[in-house]
C-alpha positions in Angstrom: 19.9 48.7 2.1 18.0 45.5 1.8 14.8 45.2 0.0 12.1 42.7 1.1 10.1 41.4 -1.7 6.5 40.5 -1.0 5.9 36.7 -1.2 2.7 35.3 -2.5 1.3 32.1 -1.0 1.3 29.1 -3.4 -1.9 28.9 -5.3 -4.0 25.8 -4.9 -7.4 25.2 -6.2 -9.8 25.8 -3.4 -12.1 23.1 -4.6 -9.3 20.4 -4.4 -8.4 21.3 -0.8 -12.1 21.5 0.2 -12.7 18.1 -1.4 -10.0 16.5 0.7 -11.5 17.9 3.9 -15.1 17.2 3.3 -17.0 14.4 5.0 -19.5 14.0 2.2 -18.6 10.6 0.5 -19.8 11.8 -2.9 -17.4 14.8 -2.8 -14.2 12.9 -1.7 -11.4 12.5 -4.1 -11.5 9.1 -5.8 -8.4 6.9 -5.8 -7.7 3.4 -6.8 -8.7 0.7 -4.2 -5.9 -1.4 -3.0 -6.8 -5.0 -2.1 -4.6 -7.8 -1.0 -4.0 -11.1 -2.6 -7.1 -12.9 -3.8 -7.6 -16.1 -1.9 -8.4 -19.0 -4.3 -11.1 -21.0 -2.4 -13.6 -21.4 -5.2 -15.4 -24.4 -3.5 -15.9 -22.4 -0.3 -17.3 -19.4 -2.2 -19.6 -21.7 -4.1 -20.9 -23.2 -0.9 -21.6 -19.8 0.6 -23.4 -18.7 -2.6 -25.6 -21.9 -2.3 -26.7 -20.9 1.2 -24.2 -22.8 3.4 -22.4 -21.2 6.3 -18.8 -22.4 6.3 -16.0 -22.8 8.9 -12.4 -23.9 8.7 -10.2 -25.2 11.5 -6.6 -26.5 11.6 -5.3 -29.4 13.7 -2.1 -31.4 13.9 -2.0 -35.1 14.4 1.2 -36.2 16.2 2.5 -39.7 15.2 4.6 -41.1 18.0 6.7 -44.3 18.4 6.0 -46.8 21.2 8.5 -45.0 23.4 6.9 -41.6 22.9 9.3 -40.0 20.5 7.7 -37.8 17.9 7.9 -39.4 14.5 5.8 -37.1 12.3 3.3 -34.2 12.5 0.4 -34.6 10.1 -1.6 -31.4 9.3 -5.3 -31.8 9.2 -7.8 -29.2 7.9 -11.3 -29.6 9.1 -14.0 -27.9 7.0 -17.6 -27.6 8.2 -20.7 -26.3 6.6 -24.2 -25.8 7.9 -27.4 -24.6 6.2 -27.8 -20.8 6.8 -31.6 -21.1 6.2 -32.5 -23.2 9.2 -36.2 -22.2 9.0 -36.7 -24.6 6.2 -36.5 -27.8 8.2 -36.2 -30.0 5.2 -33.0 -28.2 4.3 -31.5 -28.0 7.8 -28.2 -29.9 7.7 -24.6 -29.8 8.7 -21.6 -31.5 7.3 -17.9 -31.9 8.4 -14.9 -33.3 6.5 -11.2 -33.4 7.1 -8.3 -33.5 4.6 -4.6 -32.8 4.3 -4.9 -29.5 2.5 -7.4 -26.6 2.5 -8.3 -27.1 -1.1 -8.9 -30.8 -0.7 -11.1 -30.1 2.4 -13.3 -27.6 0.5 -13.6 -29.8 -2.6 -14.7 -32.8 -0.5 -17.1 -30.7 1.5 -18.6 -29.2 -1.6 -19.4 -32.6 -3.1 -20.9 -33.8 0.2 -23.1 -30.7 0.5 -24.2 -31.1 -3.1 -25.3 -34.6 -2.3 -27.2 -33.4 0.8 -28.9 -30.8 -1.4 -29.8 -33.4 -4.0 -31.3 -35.7 -1.3 -33.3 -32.8 0.2 -34.7 -31.9 -3.2 -35.7 -35.5 -3.8 -37.4 -35.8 -0.4 -39.3 -32.5 -1.0 -40.4 -33.8 -4.4 -41.7 -37.1 -2.9 -43.6 -35.2 -0.2 -45.2 -33.0 -2.9 -46.2 -36.1 -4.9 -47.8 -37.8 -1.9 -49.8 -34.7 -0.9 -53.5 -35.0 -1.7 -54.6 -32.6 -4.3 -57.4 -30.2 -3.6 -60.5 -30.7 -5.8 
């Protein structure tokens, strides 16, 4: 004669399973965020924080001999920036540079944009100084 023993289902905390199924973001289980590798483009981030919209493009220059044979392929990174706040016409500007590496392109672009910002600030100061004062 065989005896069948009653089995009990495994006990789980109902709140834990309910938290997994809920759509309320405040009730979901928290877990560590997993991000990829951090891209080191400090100059680009600085430009964007300063109000510039940035773009990056890649191009290859082919160096050929007189008979058409390929001698070398030179990589060229083209970085561009334009003012995001175009409503301020004194600050509306765009700049483009090219360099052999990404970091060189961003560093060169950052210095040129800083120069444009400095010139715009000087022009605005001159205009304020030339304005007639209200009595």
